[in-house]
C-alpha positions in Angstrom: 69.1 -41.1 27.1 65.5 -41.6 28.0 62.5 -43.2 26.3 61.5 -40.0 24.8 64.9 -39.7 23.0 64.6 -43.2 21.7 61.1 -42.6 20.3 62.4 -39.4 18.7 65.4 -41.2 17.3 63.3 -44.0 16.0 61.0 -41.6 14.2 64.0 -39.6 12.9 65.8 -42.7 11.6 62.7 -43.9 9.9 62.3 -40.6 8.1 65.9 -39.6 7.3 67.4 -43.1 6.8 64.5 -45.4 5.9 67.0 -47.8 4.2 69.1 -48.2 7.3 67.2 -51.1 8.9 70.2 -51.8 11.2 69.8 -48.5 12.9 66.1 -48.7 13.1 66.4 -52.3 14.6 68.9 -51.2 17.2 66.8 -48.3 18.3 63.7 -50.5 18.3 65.2 -53.0 20.6 66.6 -50.4 23.0 63.2 -48.6 23.0 61.3 -51.8 23.7 63.7 -52.6 26.5 62.9 -49.3 28.2 59.2 -49.8 27.7 59.3 -53.2 29.3 58.3 -55.1 26.1 61.7 -56.8 26.1 63.9 -57.9 29.0 65.9 -54.9 30.5 69.0 -56.9 29.6 68.2 -55.8 26.0 69.4 -52.3 26.9 73.0 -53.6 26.8 72.7 -55.6 23.6 75.0 -58.0 25.6 77.9 -55.7 25.0 80.4 -54.3 27.6 79.6 -50.7 28.4 82.6 -49.5 26.5 81.6 -51.5 23.4 78.0 -50.3 23.8 79.0 -46.7 24.0 81.3 -47.1 21.0 78.4 -48.6 19.0 76.1 -45.8 19.9 78.8 -43.2 19.0 79.3 -44.8 15.6 75.7 -45.5 14.7 74.1 -42.5 16.4 76.6 -39.6 16.6 73.7 -37.2 17.0 73.4 -38.4 20.6 76.7 -36.8 21.6 78.5 -37.8 24.7 76.3 -39.9 27.0 76.7 -40.3 30.8 77.8 -43.8 31.6 75.6 -46.0 33.7 77.3 -46.9 37.0 79.4 -50.0 36.3 77.7 -52.1 39.0 74.3 -51.4 37.6 75.5 -52.1 34.0 77.0 -55.4 35.1 73.8 -56.3 36.8 72.0 -55.8 33.5 74.5 -58.0 31.7 74.1 -60.8 34.3 70.4 -60.9 33.5 71.1 -62.5 30.1 68.5 -65.0 28.9 69.9 -68.6 28.7 69.6 -68.8 24.9 70.9 -65.3 24.1 74.6 -66.3 23.4 73.8 -69.6 21.6 71.3 -67.7 19.4 73.8 -64.9 18.7 76.5 -67.4 18.0 74.3 -69.4 15.6 73.4 -66.3 13.7 77.0 -65.3 13.4 77.9 -68.7 12.1 75.5 -68.0 9.2 76.7 -64.5 8.6 76.7 -63.4 4.9 80.2 -63.1 3.5 79.5 -59.6 2.3 78.1 -58.4 5.7 80.3 -56.2 7.9 81.2 -58.4 10.9 80.7 -55.8 13.5 77.3 -54.7 12.1 76.3 -58.4 11.8 77.2 -58.9 15.4 75.1 -55.9 16.6 72.2 -57.2 14.5 72.6 -60.8 15.8 72.5 -59.4 19.3 69.3 -57.4 18.5 67.7 -60.4 16.9 68.6 -62.7 19.8 67.1 -60.2 22.2 64.0 -59.5 20.2 63.3 -63.2 20.0 62.7 -63.0 23.8 59.7 -60.7 23.2 56.1 -61.8 23.1 55.1 -60.3 19.8 56.1 -61.0 16.2 59.8 -60.6 15.6 59.3 -57.6 13.3 57.3 -55.9 16.1 59.9 -56.5 18.8 62.6 -55.2 16.5 60.6 -52.0 15.9 60.3 -52.6 12.2 57.3 -52.1 9.8 56.7 -55.7 8.9 58.0 -59.1 8.0 59.5 -57.9 4.7 62.0 -55.7 6.6 63.1 -58.6 8.7 63.5 -60.6 5.6 65.7 -57.9 4.0 67.9 -57.8 7.2 68.3 -61.5 7.3 69.0 -61.7 3.6 71.6 -58.9 3.9 73.4 -60.1 7.0 72.6 -63.8 7.4 71.8 -65.0 3.9 72.8 -68.7 4.4 70.2 -68.9 7.2 67.5 -66.9 5.5 67.8 -68.9 2.2 67.0 -72.1 4.0 63.6 -70.9 5.1 62.0 -72.4 2.0 58.6 -72.8 3.6 58.5 -69.1 4.6 57.9 -69.9 8.2 57.6 -66.9 10.5 61.1 -65.7 11.3 61.1 -66.2 15.0 59.8 -69.8 14.6 62.4 -70.4 11.9 65.3 -69.0 13.9 64.4 -71.1 16.9 63.9 -74.2 14.7 67.4 -73.6 13.4 68.8 -73.0 16.9 67.2 -76.3 18.0 68.9 -78.1 15.1 72.2 -76.3 15.9 72.0 -77.4 19.6 70.5 -80.8 18.9 67.2 -80.0 20.6 64.1 -80.8 18.7 61.0 -78.6 18.8 62.8 -75.6 20.4 60.5 -72.5 20.6 61.0 -68.9 21.5 60.3 -68.4 25.2 57.2 -66.2 24.6 55.6 -68.0 21.6 52.9 -69.7 23.7 51.6 -66.2 24.7 51.2 -65.0 21.1 47.7 -64.9 19.7 49.0 -66.5 16.5 50.5 -69.5 18.3 48.0 -71.9 16.8 48.9 -70.7 13.3 52.7 -71.3 13.9 52.2 -74.5 15.9 49.1 -76.2 14.7 48.1 -79.3 16.7 
């Protein structure tokens, strides 16, 4: 699979399955990893290669059989995990909606944890159309967390604020927030 295929898949998913935000999110994260907008680790979603290929086969059967990445190369990608990836993924899963499919919620939690590493707004790093789509995803899959954002903070800021609370670290921020042109809006002095 190459970048061209991911662009084509993203466009096709947006047209043929606009309601399927999960698929669009997964594609968006993978595409942004290939384009260098997200850490290359994002390409794995933090999954073993077997689990990754199963996820692709289940969510995107149109891809057909994919050639596996050499195991040493795949393991090198997995070892490049950002420090807060697993704590963030685990915190999201702790707040999973009771009606959400556990496996799908896990894929989304991984995509969200990775997209939070990006330097743009969360919706952009997820490859979505805007904040409303992120809100729908969070409400569907992580309602207990989403419902606590009563001040309607930007989602990346809110997720990191909650992660900081979960870890006992005050004022935790996403790694790239300071580079964002809207930093002063989210974090006024």
